[in-house]
C-alpha positions, 0 to 999 in steps of 0.5 A: 452315565450308564451303560449296559448291553441292553442299552450299549450305545456309548454316543447316548449319556444316561445320567445317573445320581444318587440325588434322583433314584429316579434316574436310576430306575428308570434305566437298563441298570442290574444290581446283580450284574458286576458293576465297572466306574471309569473315571478320567484325569487331569483335563480330561472329562467323561465324554471322551472318546477313550472313555466311550471306547473303553465303556464298549470294550467292557461290555463286549468283554462281559455283562456289566453296569459300565459307568463314565464318572464326568468330573471335568468341571474340576479337573482343569488347571490348577493341578493343585486345584484338580489335586483337591477336588478329587476328594470330592470326587472320590466322596462322591463315587462312595455315596453313588456305590453305597446307595445302589448297595443300600437301596438296589442290593448292589453287591459292593465286592462285585464293583470294580473302580478303574480310574486314569491319573488323577482318577486312580487316587479318586478311586482310592478315596471312594475306596476308603468310603466303600466297605468290602470294596471288590477291585481298584485300577489304577492306569498310571496313578498321577505322580506329582503331589503324590509320590512318597506320600503315606497311604491316606493321600494316595491310591494304595492295597487297602482301599479294595479287596484287590488294588492293581496298576498300570505305571507307563510314564514313571519319569519324574516331572522334571521330564515330562513324566505325569506317573509314578514308579512307586508300587501303589497295589497289590501287584504293580505292572510295568510294560516297556520298565513303566517309562517312555512307551514304543510308539509314543515319539512326537514323530509318530503320533500328530496324525491322531489329531485329524480324527480328534483334536482332543485325543490328538493333543492328548497323544502328543503332550502324554502318550506314555501317560495314556497308554496305560488305559490304552493296554488295559482297554486292549487287555479286553480283547482276546486271544493274547493274555497280557502275561507278566512276570515278577523280576529282580527288575526290568533289565533282568526281565529283558535279559531272560532271567524270570520266565517261570511262574514258579511251582505255586504260580506267584510269579506271574499276573495277567495285566489289565482285566485279568488281573483279578485272576492272582493267586496271592492276592494278599501280596502287596507292591508286587513289581511285574514286567512285560513288553508291548508293541507301539500300535495296536493291539499292543500285546506281544508274545514273549520267549525264554531262549537258553542257548546252552553251549558245549566246549570240545577241546578246538573251542576258543573259551568265547566268541561273539557276534550274532545269532540269527533263527528260523523258528517254527511251531507245532500249530504251524506258525514260523518266525523268520529270519528273527536277529535273536541277539545284537551284533558282538553279542558275547557267547562263553562256551561251556556256559549258557546264554540267556537270551529274550525275544518278543513277537506278535506270533504265538508258537505255541511249542518250537519243533525246530530252529534253524539257526545262522551264526556270524563272528563278528569282529570289533574294531577297538579290540583286537583282541576279538580278531580271528588273524587268518587260522590261528582261531576258531570262530564257530560257535559251539551249541549242544542245545536251545531251550525255548520257553514260551513265556505266555502260557499259564499257569505254570503247568501250562509254561513247563507244557509248553518249553522245548529243548532242541538239539541235533538228535544223536549228537553231543553238540553241533559246531556253527561255522561263522556264516554256516546254518544248523538244524535243531529239532524237538526229541525227547533226547535233547539234554539241557545241562542247565538245571530247571532252578537256573533256567527259571530264575526269579525273585 
């Protein structure tokens, strides 16, 4: 089914076919414009609400030919049969694209296939038969029967000039995961680790069934699997960028260890529609991470925080507690009373503490931090107790660096990163229960090297 800006009605199904050129001639198809072809997966059809909404969002974002593929008759159980059927689906997609190229002048390099689940692999099969295909996006490529198989069986980086994949349901099928953790593209994105997605607890969903029984059941049974196309659709709406970072693994990313895009900008990429802006498309299986919220719009802003602690002679070797902050941006935005750490977080005096937080608020450049420190005793660790006046509960801070991680390229990231301190003072003593102000000033010193502060693979 074809949609264009000249005929954007998403509930008007204009069927086109390579078997009947008149179905193309009678439409507003324009071969000079980029073409997006979206494909569903197992049990779905091309008439579902999410496909229509994605088509509509694509047309709002760009002046495209948008084609919805329907292979609902072949997507029904058994799953093994549907897996076999996508070979035919891929061949039919390739036949249509090649027909449009040979007879209407469509540039194959200007075609982008976006498939969900089994539709990802169907798009891969199509790409094998379309010479010079521009791009394929796999939205949570199906895992069962495909994980661990040779390239020709599944989506892989050779299926198009550029292949990106969004992994959202990477648990094994034994844990009711329908996707795969295996990288299958030039770029592979793993939002929220690529596993169980925020907001997909069954307690939080069923209400969707009231609006649309099909989509409601899908949300209930395969919520994380469906998040992939929701994230892709969400990336079509500005201004939140969905910038992801290459890192050793998700845990390292969550610790704030991978904030930099590197000087050559190869350590970051946009998830979703802008993934093709990546500067090193020849790389393969690059794993990138980011976090999202539990509700739409899902995009979050990420901030690396490095607390550069001091170690004056009166300080304990380490203290544990929790740190709350209020942050002021140079754009007038404020994040108030943010719990920056969990309870009993350990700070080694004289060592940098890496942290990361996420927010729906873009602070741009942080110009002031109000920090509140609370020392926490641990009942199970008598060594953590401060008995009367026998130990010092204070946290000593030389400076705090806050780096907004969603600014790209690297020059923008560095321009928005700020070091904050108590001006004209070597360090701050923050007693338990007290607050302290740290302000941005060019005189603030950050003792951690840039290389260490922006550690990436």
